[in-house]
N, C-alpha and C positions, 0 to 999 in steps of 0.2 A: 188857496187853490189857484193854480195858474189859469189865466184867461187872456183873451185878446180883446182889445177895445179899439174903436175907430180913432184915427188920427186925422186931423184936418188933411221749209220745204224738204225735209229729208226724213226717212224712217228713223226711229229712235235707235235701232240696232246698227244703223250705219253712221251715226253721229261721230265725228272725229273730235280731237282735242281743239282743233281750230274753229269748230262750229260756234262754240260759246264766245270765242274771241271775235269772230266775224259779226256776231249778233249783239255785241256788247255796247251798242249805241242806242240812243233813244229817239232817233229820227226815223220816222216811218216812211216806207216806200222807196228808200234809196238803196240801190244795190252797191256792194263794195267793189272797188276796182280790183281787177285780177292782178296776179303777180305776187311772188313771194315777198319782195321788198315792200310793196304797198301794204300787204297784210301785216307785216312787221311794224310798219309805221303807224298803221291804223290801230294795232293792238297797243302800241306804246302811247298813242294819243288817248285812247280809251282809258288805259291804266292811269295816266296822268290826271285826266279830268275826273275820273271816279275817285282816285285817291285824294285829290284836292277837295272834292265835295265831302268825302268822309271826314277829313280833318276839320273842315269848316262847320259841318253840322254837329260834330262832337263838341267843338268849342262853343257854338251857339247854345247848345243844350246846357252846357256847364254854366254859362253866363245867365241863362234863363232861370235855372234853379237857384243860383246864388242871388239873383235879383228878387225872386219870390221870398227867399229867406230874409233878406234885408227888409223888404216891404212888409212882411208879416210881423216882424219883431222890432223894426227900427233899430237894428242891431248896432249900427254905427253911433247911435245917440244915447243908448241906455247905459247905466252904470255897469262897472265890472261885475259886481255881485249879481246883477240881473242877467248879464250875459252867461254867467256860470250856472245860475238857476235854470236858464233855458235849456241846458243840457240835462234833460230829464232822466230820472231813474239811473240805470246802469251806465248810460252815456256819461253822466257826471263822474262816475267812479273811474272810468277809463281816462277821461280828460284830466283827472286829478293827478295821474301819474306823469303825464306830459308836463303839467305845471310843477310837480315835485322835482322832476329832472332839471327843469330850467332854474329852479330856486336853489338847487344844490350848489355849494361853493365850487366844486369841481365835478367833472364827469365821473371820476372814479368813486367819489362819495355818493353821487347819484345812483350809480350801479349798486353800490353797497347797500344803500337804503332800500332798493327794490328787492335785492336778494335776501336781506335780513330785515324784513318789514315787521314792525310790531305795533303799527297804528291802524291797520285795516281790520284786524281782529284782535281785540283786547286780550291780554294775558296769553298771547300766542305769537311766536315769531314764524312767519311764513315766507316762502320764496315766491314773490309775485311773478317772476319770469317763468317759473315752473307751473304755477297755478293758472295764470291767465294769459290770454293772447294779447300782449301789450308791447311786443317788439316794435310795432309801427309807431307807438308813442315815443319809444326810446330813440328810434331812428330819426324821427322828426325833431326831437329836442336836440339831438346832436347836430343835425343840419342847421337848426336855427342858431345854435351857439357858435358854429364855425363860419357860417356865411355872413358877409358884411351887410346884413339887412335889418339889424336891430333898430337903427335910427329911422327906418322908413316903413316898417311893418310890425305891428304888435303881434305878440305870440299867438293870440287867439285867431287872428286873421291868417297867419301862416298855416295854422292847423286847418281851419275850415276851407281855405282856398285849395289846400291839398286834396281834401275830400271832394270838393266840387270839380277839381281838375281830374280826379279819377273817374268822375262821371263822363267826362269827355272821352277818356279811354274806353269806358264801358260801351258807350254808344258807337264809337268807332269799331270796336270788336264785333258788336252785333251786326253792324253794317257790313263788315268784312265777311262774316260767316254767311250771311244771306247772298252776298255777291259770289262767294266761292261755290255755293250750292247751285245757283241759277245761271251763272255765267254773264250776268249783266249788273252793272252798278245801280241800275234803276231799282232793282230789288232791294239793295241796301238802303237807298233813299227812302223807299216806302217803309222799310222796317224801322228806320229812325223816326220818321213822321209818326208812325203808330206808337212807338215808345213814348214820344212826347205828348201826343194827344190823349194817351191812356195813362198819364203820369200818376194819377191817384192809385192805380193798380199795378204800376210797374216799378215805382220807387217811392221811398219816404225819406230820402236823404235830407230834404230841406227842413224836416221836423226833428229827425233823430240823427244828427250829423255823425257823432262818434260811434254809432252802432257798428258792431263787428261786421255785419253783412255788407255795409256800405264800403268797407275796406276790401272785403273778400270777393264780392261778385264781379267787379271789373276783371280781376285775375282769372276768375272762373270763365268769364266770357272769352278772354284771350285763349285760355286752354281749349275751349270748345272750337274756336276758329282754327287753332293749330291742329287739333285732332281731325277736323274736317278736311284740312289740306293734306294731312299725313295719310289719310285713308284713300286718297286718290291713287289709281294704279299708275305704274310706270314712272314713278318719281326718279329723278336723277339722284345718285348716291349723296352728293353734297347737299341737295335740297332736303333729302330725307334726314340727314344728320342734323342740319340746322333746325328743321321742324321738330325733331325729337328734343333738341336742346330747348326750344321755345316751350314745348309741352312740359318739360321737366321744371323749368324756371317758374312758369305760371302755376303749375301744380304745387310747387313748394311754397310760393307766396300765398296762394289761396289757403293752403293748410296752416301756414304760420299766422294768418290774420283772423281766423274764425274757429271757435271751439267746436262748432258743429260740422267741421270739414269732413270728418270721417264718415258721417251719415250721408252727406251729399255724394262723396266719392264711392260709397258703397252702392248707391243707386247707379252711378256711372259704371261701376264694375259689373253690375247686373245687366246693364245694356250690352257691354262687351261680351259677357257670358252668353246672353241670348243670341246675339248675332254670330258668335263663334260656333255655338252649338248647331245653328241652322245653316252653317256654311255660307253666311252672307258677308263675311269679311275674312281676309287672310289670317290664319291662325298665328302666323309669326308676328303680325302687327298687333294682334290682341295681346300676345305675350309681352311685347315691348311695353304696351300701355299698362298691363298689370304690374310689371316691374317698376315702371316710373312712379306709379301710385305708391307702392310700398317704399321705394327709396325716398321719395319726397316726404312721406309721413315719418319715416324713421329718422330722417335728418332733422325734422321739426322736433321729434322726440328728444334728440340729443341736445338741441338748442334749448328745450324746455326742461333741461336737467332730468331726463329720463322720466317724463310724465307717464305714470302708470296707466292713465286713461287711454293714451294713444296705443301703448303696447297691448292693452286688452281690448282694442277695438275690433268690431266684427269685420271691418275691411281687411285687416291684416290676416285674420283667420280665413276669411273667404278666399282671398287671392291665393294664399298658400294651398288651400284645399283644391282650388281649380287646377293649379299647376300639378299637384300631386296626382289628382284623379285622372288628369289627361295622360300622365306618364303610365299609369296603371291600365288605362283603357286605350291602347294604341289603335285598335281597329274600330273606333267609335263611328267613323264616317264611311263605313262599307256596308254592303248588303242592300236588300230591297226595302221598300217603304216601311213595312211592318217591323222588319229587322232593325232598321235604323231608329224607328220610333221607340222600340223597346229598349235599345241601347241608350237612347237619349234620356228616357225616363230613369233608367238605372244610373246613368251618369249624374243626373240631377239629384237623385236620392243620395248617391255617394257623396257628392259635394256638400249637400245640406248636413248630412250626419257628421262628416269630417269637420265642417265649419263649427258646428255646435260643440263637438268634442274638443277641438283645439282651443276654442274660446273659453270653455269651462276650465280646461287645464291651466291656461295662462292666468285666468282670473283667480284661481285657487292658489297658484304659486305666488302671485303678486298681492293676494288678499284684497282684491279690487272691489270697491263698492261705490265708486264715484258716480257711475252712470246707472245705478239700479233704479233711481227715481224715474228715468226715461222709460225703462221697460215696464215699471209699475203703471205709469201713465198710459203707455200704449196698450197694455193688457186691459185696463179699465175702459179706455176709449173705444176699443173694438169689441166690447161686450163680453169679455172673458171673465165675468164675475164683477159684482159691485165691490167697491173698496171704501174703507174708512181711513185710508192712509192720507195724512195731511198733505204731504208733498204732491202726491198724484192728483188729489182733488184741487189743489192750488192751481195746477196746470189746466185741469179739465174745466174749471170755472172761468178761465181767462178767455176772452173772445178771440184773442190772437191764436189760441191753440184749438179753437173749435172748427166746425165745418166751414167751408168757404160759403159766404152769404150768397143767396140766389141773385141779389141785385147787382153783384159783380158782372154777371153775364149781360145784364141790361146795359151797363156802362160800356162793356166791350163791344156790344152789338151796335151801339150808337155810332161808333167809329168804323163799323163794318168789319172790324178785326175778327170777331168771333165767327161771323158767317164765312169769311174767307178761310179761317183756320179749319172749320169743320169741312168745308169743301175740299181743301187740300189734304186734310187728314184722311177723309173717306177714300180718296183715290189712291193715296200712298199705302194705306192699310190693305186695300184690295190687291195692289201690286205686290206688297210684301208677303201676303198669304200665298199668292200664286208662286212667287219665287221660292218661298220656304217649302211649299209642297213639291215643286220641281226638284229642288236640291235633295230633299229626303227621298224622292222617288228614283233619283238617278244613281243606280248602283255602281256606275263606272266613274262617278265624279270624284276621283282622287286627284285633286288639282296640285300642280307644283306650287311651292310657296310663292305667295304674292300674286297668284292668278286666280280668277274666278270663273265659274261656269258661264256658258254663253247666255243662259237665260237671265243671269243676274244683271245684265246691262239694262234691264227694265227698272232696276232699283240699284243705283250705284251704292257702294259701301258707305260713302260719306252721307248719302241720303238716308240709307237704312239706319245709320247711327243716330242721326238727328231725329228720325221718326220714333225709334224706341225711347230715345232720351225724352222727347216731349210727352210721350204717353206715360212713362213712369213718373216724371216730375209733375204731370197733370194729376195723377192719382194722389201724389203727395200733397199737392196744393188743395185738392178737393177735401182731403181729410184734415188738413191743418192750415188754417188761413195764413199764418205767419210765413209759410213757405210759398205763398202764391207768387212772390217776386221772382223766384227761380223759373216759374212756369210762364208767367205773362210776358216776360222779356223774351223768352225763347219762342213764345207764341208769335210775337211780332216777326221774328226771323223766319219761322217755318211757314207762316201764311204768306209773307211777301215772296219767299223763294218759290212757293208753288205757283203763285200767279204769274211769275216771270220765267217759269221753267218750261222749255220746249217738250221735255218728257211728259210732264203732267198734262199739258194741253193735247199732246198727241194721244195719250191714253184716253182722254175724254172724247176727242173728236173721232177716234177710231170706234169707240163704243157706240156712238150715235151715227156712225157711217157718214161723217162729214169731213174726213181727214183730207187735208191739203196743206202742203208746206207753207204756202202763203198765208193760209188761215192761222197757222201756228204763230207765224211772225206777227200777224196783226193782233191776235189775242194776247200774246205775252207782253206786248207793249201798250196796247190801247187800254186794257183793263186796269193795270197799275196807274197809268196816267190819269184815267178818269177818277180813280179812287183818291189820288193825290189832289186833284182839283176839288173834289168833294170835301176832303179834309180841310183844305185851305179856306174854302167858302164857308164851311159850317163852324170851324173852331178858331180861325184866326181872330175874329172880333172878341170872342171870349178870352183868348189868351192876352189880347191887348188890354181888356178890362182888368184881368188879374194883375197885370204889370202896373196898372195905374191905381189899383186899390191899395191905400196906405193904412197900416195898422201899427200898433206898438205893443210890446210886452208889458203885461200888467199883472203883478202878483205881490201886492204890498205886504200881505201877511207873512209870506215866506222871506221876503227881504228883511222885514222887521225882526223875524226870528234869527236869521243869520247874523245880522248886525248885533243883536243882543248877545248871542253866543260869543262873538268875537270880543265884545267889550266887557262882559261880566263873568266869564268862566275861565279857569286856568287853562293854559295851553295843553296840559297833560290830562285834562278832564276826559272821561269816557262817557259816551252817549249811547243810550239804547232807544230803539224805536223801530219804525217800519223800514224795510230794506230800501225802498225807493227814496224816502226822505233822508236816510243816513248817508246815501251816496252824495247828496247835495251838501250835507254837513261836512263830509270829508273834503269835498272840493272847495267849499267857500270858507271854511274855518280851520281846516287841518286838524280837527280834534280826532281822538281815537274812537273807533266804533266797536260795538259788540257784534254786529252782523252787517251784511251788505248784499246787493242783488246778484252777485256772481254765484250761482246756485250749484255749481258742478263739484261739490265736495260734501261727502256724507256727514262729517262732523259739523260743518257749517249749517247744513239743513237741520240737524238736531238742535243746534244752538238757536237758530231762527225760530223754530217751533217753541222753544222754551221762552225766548224773549216775547213772542207774540201772546203769551199768557196774560199780558196786560189788557188784552181785549177779550179774555175768557172769563168764566165764572170761577174765580179763584180768590182765596183769602189774601189780605194784604201781607200777612207773614210769608205765605208761599211765594208771592210775586217778588217781594223784597229779597228773599233768600235766593231765588233764581237769578235775579238781576245782579246781586252782589257777587254771585259765584262767577260771573263774567267780568267783575271789576267795575260795573257801571256806577257812575257818580250822578248822572242825570238820566231821566227818561222823558221822552217827548210823546205825548198822546195827541192823536189827530181826531177831531170830530168827524171828519169824512170817512174814517174807518169805524169808529165806535158806533156811529149812527148811519152806517152805510145803506144807501138805497139804490146804488148803481146796479147791483146784481139782485136777482130774485132770491127768495128764501131758499136756503140750502146751498147757496153759492157765496153768500156774504162771508167775509173772513171770520166773523164771530161765529157763524154757523159751522164752518169747517173746524174751528177749534172745539166747539161744543161736541160735535160728532166724534172727533178724535179723542176727546176726554170722556166720552160716554154720557154726555149730558143732553137733555132735551133742548131743542132750539126754541128761540123766542117766537112769539107771534102766532097767528092762526095757521093751522095746517097740521098734517100728520107727522108723527115721529115714529121711528122704529120701536117696536115693543120693548126691546131690551135697554133702551136709553132711559136714564133716571133723572129725576129733578136734582139740580145742583144744590150743594149745601151752602153756597155763598152767592151773593148778587154779582152782577158783572162788574169787574174791577174798574174799567175805564169810566163807567157811569157813577159808581158809588164813591170813588175817590174825590169827586168834585163837591161832595156834600161836606167835606172837611170834618168827618166824624173822628173821634179819638183813636179808634183802631188803625185808621189810615194816617192821621197826622203824626202818630208815633214813629212811623217809618218814612213818610214822604212829606216834603214841604214844597208848596207851590211857589216858584220863583219867577215865573213868567206866564202870561196868557194873552191871547188876542182872539179874534173871532174864529180862528182855525186851529191854533195850537195851544197846548197846555204843557209847560215844562215843570217837572218836579225834581227836587234834589233828594237823593236817598240819604237817610241817616246811616251812620256807621255802626249803630247799635245792633247787636246780634239778637 
């Protein structure tokens, strides 16, 4: 097991574009000099100062996270095998392809090895560039080979420094989004501070560096910042085109680096659909964004050798359905309130039906089953019937895919983030409801393209976009803990924007009849500054303590296992075992695997379930036949799985296998009445007794406190 040990003044409706620029300083009580030239100079100075702070705080965050990683593992001092083992589970699998590209004699041979790979899944040749999102590893390996840095920087450091560098971009993008929304860079500074002080809930990059989301989320943050700017009214044509280019590039890179991109962008498409239907953003801009999403995803599909999972995604079907339904319902935004509401409900129904129809047609044509485990999981998660499906239960029992723990809100409240977020969210939701009602009630509101009704000044299109974005991603995070990082980082942006926004403070002060332009100026600057001072006072000592606490990586059992495999098994040997451990075997030893953690393939899921029978109640003959059918030469049994206590009864891996096999679970507790007693003892326990039925098929060749390795006989 891996462990860590100690080592020694104006109404909102009258606000002009220059208002935000005039207020973009953090000095209180000073009035700006008059005159066009002075305003331009002040705007330039504010932009320079704010931009410099954005870059500096992004770099400081990157250095801070890299230092925590070094201090936690003593990464610079441990052996190479220990460094590789520290890339846990699927992270090790992804990093192995970076290592494979670097070890290839030439780049072309490296590419060939990825396109025709026969070591990741035994007895099968697969195209890794099609199956997995590993273009980032390919790109980094090419850079490392062509740049003159080999003498100065080890490959592993080039890799992890790139990821920590992306964190600098991530924080800078969050800072920029908040700045764009509020009009003052003080808002971006507060967002960045909240991101760092809530590090446990906003990022896990220092623990799981190669994880796909750590590559993707910085590009997603850039995309949100670009969309926020794009939705501003009256953009110059050149600015609009450049912004669209930025949106396209960031959308493409986000889609290329994460296999769950289509589900995140589906949420984003729902945001655009909601705002477009309620007339809260120009329809022409929504159409541009729909098109960019589909174009970016289809380009990724081409690069991934026409990955069928992308073609069969709900996002493609949904965006096509929206565009088709809009063409068919040309008079959607006319009539009185009841008329428009009825048309809106009909439009929603038409889009939903057309989406499901197109998606089913595409999946039948492509015979697509790669993502069916996700829908089984969602069906069981939201109570649409219990399931005995092994794959669905495997997800349901993982904490990362469970509900967001309640103590998350306690941590977010300690930094005042959650309180500020609820405050801003409440005000903006009320404003959004008022604007939506006004738009639906206005029978004459046929706006020219790019223009909005006069009431929507209360909620700008870019504000409305970020509002619906944070609400939908909030629901996603509440239902699935692993997705909280999408929400919590945007929570920092949204809360800081609201506290620095003149519109938010005006709405509040008007509602309690205390409106005054000077009060708005005081509130939008004093409240964020006080919170920044509070964060520095409360959390700075703890951050310094973190940076001074030194630990080191310690996992001698896994190190011993990997060294034994390297020294005592043939290079072409095939290993069976748990998905998580085999990823490390692939990285550290280069041996061939029967299965691995990248679970987005139906045949691989079936293979994994078959390999996992080593932890079920099956006969040695059955287990041997299953393992040999995948070409396995060795099988690794883990005591931490065989005698698992981390999960409660019903969620242990052995329980999931028993239920899927129709067998009663071990231990005290109820069983479903149709479950039967197994005809054989549990394989992983019984094999250790060295009884003749087991020794005829399996010979133990290695063991330590954690792992037991058995060699399979070739007898049938």
